[in-house]
N, C-alpha and C positions, 0 to 999 in steps of 0.2 A: 217588147224589146228583148232581143237575144242577149245572153250573158256576155258574148264577145263584144257586141256594140256597147253594152253598159260599161265593160272594162275599158274600152277605148275612150269613152267619154270621161271616165274617172281619171284616166291618165292625162287626157287633154286639160281637164280642169286643174290638175296639179302642175302642169307644165306651162300653160299659156301665160298665167300671171307672172311667174318668175322670168320667163323669156321676154315678156313685155317690159318688165322692170329693167332687165339687163340692156335691152335695146334702147330704151328711153335714156337710161343713165349714160350709155356709151355715146348716144347722139348728142346729149348735153355736153359731155366731156370734149368731144371733137369740135363742137361749135365754139366752146370757150377758147380752145387752143387756136382756132383759126381767126380769132378776132385781131384786127390790126392794133399795133401799139399795146399789146396785152401787158408786157412787162412794165412799161412806163405807167400804165393805168393802175396796175397793182401796186407799184411803188408809191404812186400818188395817193392811193387809197390807204396804204399803210401809214403814210405821213399824216393823213387827215385824222387817223385814229388817235394821234397825239395832240391834236388841236383842241381849242376851247369849245369847238362846236360838236364835240364827240357825243354829248348827251342827246343830240337830236337824232342819233341812230335809234334810240329807244322808241320815240313816237313813230318813226318810220316802220319799225318792226311791229309795233302794236297796231298800226293802221293796216298792215298786211293782213293780220288776223281778222280785223274788223271788215276789211274789204271782202274777204271770202265768206264771212258769216252773213253779210248782206246779200251776197250772190246766192248763198244757200237758202236764205229767207225768200228770195225771189222764186227759186225753184220750188220750194215748199208751197208757196201760194198758188203756183200754176198747176202743180201735179196733184195737190190734195183732192180735187174733185175726181181725178182719175184713179189715184192710189194714195191714200193717206200715208204720210211719212213723217218722221221726226226731223228736227233741225240738224241733229248730228248725222243722221243717215243722209240728209240732203247735202251736208257739207262733204261727206265722203264721195257722194255722187258727182258734185261739181268739180272736185279736185281730180277725181279719176277721169272725168271728161276732159279736163285741161291737159292731163298727161297723154291721153290718146290723141289729142288734137295737135300736139307739138309738131309732128312731122308731116302734117297735111296742109294743103293750101287754105289760107284763111281759117285755119283750125276747124275744118269741116268734120274731122274725125271726132270732135267733141260730141257731136250728136250721137254717134255710136257708143262712145264711152259712157255717156249718161244713160243711154237705153239699157246697157248691160245691168244696171242696178235696179231695173224695173222688172215686174213679173212679165213672163213671156208674152202674155196676151195684151199687155199695155205698152210694149216697147215701141211699136209703130206710132201709137198715139202720143208717146212722150216726145217724139221728134217735133211735134207742133209746139209743145211747151218750150222746148229748147229754142225753137225759132223765135217765139214771142219774147223770150228772155234776151236773146241776142239782139233782136230788133229794137227792143226798148233801150238797150245800152247804146246802139248805133244812133237812135233818135236823139238821145241826150247829147251824145258827142257832136252830132250835126248842129244842134241848137247852140251849144256853147261855142263850137268852132266858128260858126257863121257870125255869132255875136262878137267873138274875138277879132275876126276879120274886119267887122264894121268899126269897132272901137279903135283898133290900131291903125285903121285907114286914115284917121285924122293926123297921125304922126308919120304916115308912110304913104306918100302920094303915088308911089309906084304900084301899090296894090291894085291889080286890074279889076275894074268894075264888073266886067263880064263874068269873072270867076265868082265874085261875091253874089251876083244876081243868080247865077246858075245854082250855086250852093243854097241860096235862100229859097228858090223855087223847089228844089229837090227836098229841102227840109219840110216845106209845107205839104208836099205830096206824101212824104213819109209820115207826117202827123195824121193825115187823113187815113192812110192805110192802116196805121197802128190802131186807131180808134174805130175802125170798121173792118175787123179781121175777116168777117164773113165774105167780104168782097173778094178775098183771095180764092175762096171756093168757086165763086162765079167765073173767075179767070181760069182756074185749074181745070174746070169741067170741060173746057174746049180741047184739052190735050188728050191724046190717045190712051195714055196710061192712067187717066183720071179715075176710072172705075176701081182700080186696085187701091188707091190711096185715099179716095174720098171718105170712106168710113172712118179713117183715122184722123180726119180733119174736123170732125164734129166738135172737138174740144174748143175750136176757135169760135164756133157759133154760140157756145155756152158761156163764153167769157164776158161777164158784166163789165160795165165801164168802171165800177168801183175797184175791181180787181186790176184792170189795166192801169188805173191811176196809182194804185199801191205799188205795182211793179215799176212804174215810171218813177215814182218817188224813191224807191230803193235804188234804182239805177242812177238817179241824180246824186244820192249820197255816195255811192261807189265812185262816181265821177269826181266829186269833190275830194274824196280820199286820194285818188290818183294824183290830182293836181297838188294837194298839200304835200304828198310824199316827194314829188319831183322837186318842188321848191325847197323843201327841207334838205334834200340831197345836194341841190345846187349850192345852198348855203354851207353845208358841211365841206364841200369841195372848193369853198372860197371863190365861187362864181358870184361876183358882185352884181346883183340884179334888183330892180325895184319890184316889190311884190305885185303891184297892180299890173305892170307890163308883163311880168313873169306869168301871172295868172292867165292872161289872154294869149300869150305866146305859147304856153303849154296847151291851151285849148286848140290852137291852130295845129300844133304838133300832133295831138291825138286825132284831129280830123284827118290829117294827112295819112296817119297810120291806119285809120279806119277805111279809107277809100282806095289805098294802094294795095293791090293784091300781093300777098306775101305768105311765106311759111313761117310759123312762129319761131322755128329754130334759126331762121335767117332774118328775123325781124330786127335784131339788134343793130345790124349795119344800117338799115333804113332809118331806125330810130336815132342812131348817133349822127348820121349825116344830116337829117332834117333838124335835129336839135342844134347842131353846130351852126347851120344856116340861119336859124331863127334867133339864136342867142348871141352870135358873134358880134352883132351890132351893139349889144349892151355890155359885153365883156370880152376881153381878149384871152381869157383863160380857156383855151380850146381843150386842153387836157382835162380840166375840171368839168367842162360840159360833157365831154365824152365819158368820163368816169361816172358822172351822175346818171347818164343814159344807161350805162352798163349796170349800175347799181339798181335802178328802178326795174330793169329787165330781170335781173337775178332775183330780186325780192318778190316781185309780183307774178313772175312767170315760172322761173326755174325751180325755186325752192318749193312752191306749192305743187308743181308738177311732179317733183320727186316724191313728195308725200302722197300724192294721188296714185303714183305708180305702185307704192307699197300697198295701198288699198286694193289695187287691181290684182296683186299677188294672191290675195285672200278671197277673191271673188270667183265663184263657180260660174263658168261661162255656159256649160251645158247642164240640162236637167237629166239626172240619171235615175229618177224614180220610175 
């Protein structure tokens, strides 16, 4: 490596992190400003801080930290065979991945963000670990969402049977694929680009069922955390809902968010609209529903992403040795 190339990489290492931080922060700021009824939602939030439900903000924030610790534990379980890492380093990795995925469709940029925290020779292989982690969360979302559709169907005869059946069949297929990851290789091999990526998919063949079950268990805990946070925020915003109905309505909401293509920075509008449609039959407090949707988005997406962008600032993208 020539000295000039080395100097360029040093400069890029020092610039890319701060530039990403500024870009992500500005994107977040712009997205918040563009939200409809922002002033009324903020006013309602301020009023809720004076209510007797205020103490419930503490478990919501505690669960935010727990949520990402469990995601870090998932990442650690999956990448340890490839590159042993600590839980703290795993936490930095998943938060940085969240930050890089904010402005990309279905958070596809998260794959690259996580790979940046791996050694160069393991970065392509880590993409498979990210895929398994994301797929396990999707599988849990599908199972709970379909269960919610089935349970609420007894009270909602308009719930179309064809949608429930299709979602159920798709969940079964996802279960099969998840526990037979090597099947993915047998499919990929038919594509022209397969020879370039096949060596990096070997991690899928080496994943024992015990590891897949551990990852699925951690994904289930994360899912229950999501649901508890949302219900707590609904109560803080004085949205009068029954816990049982709210549990399964939130499950359907997360199913909708999982299957509708979106960009994380635009996710709030979809989340708010779907939340209002699902909960307006139980409560007329539309502003409270919208504010709860905003709160869960800020707590679980924006705040962790800002923290992740700070970790990106300190990360060297290029090797200058």
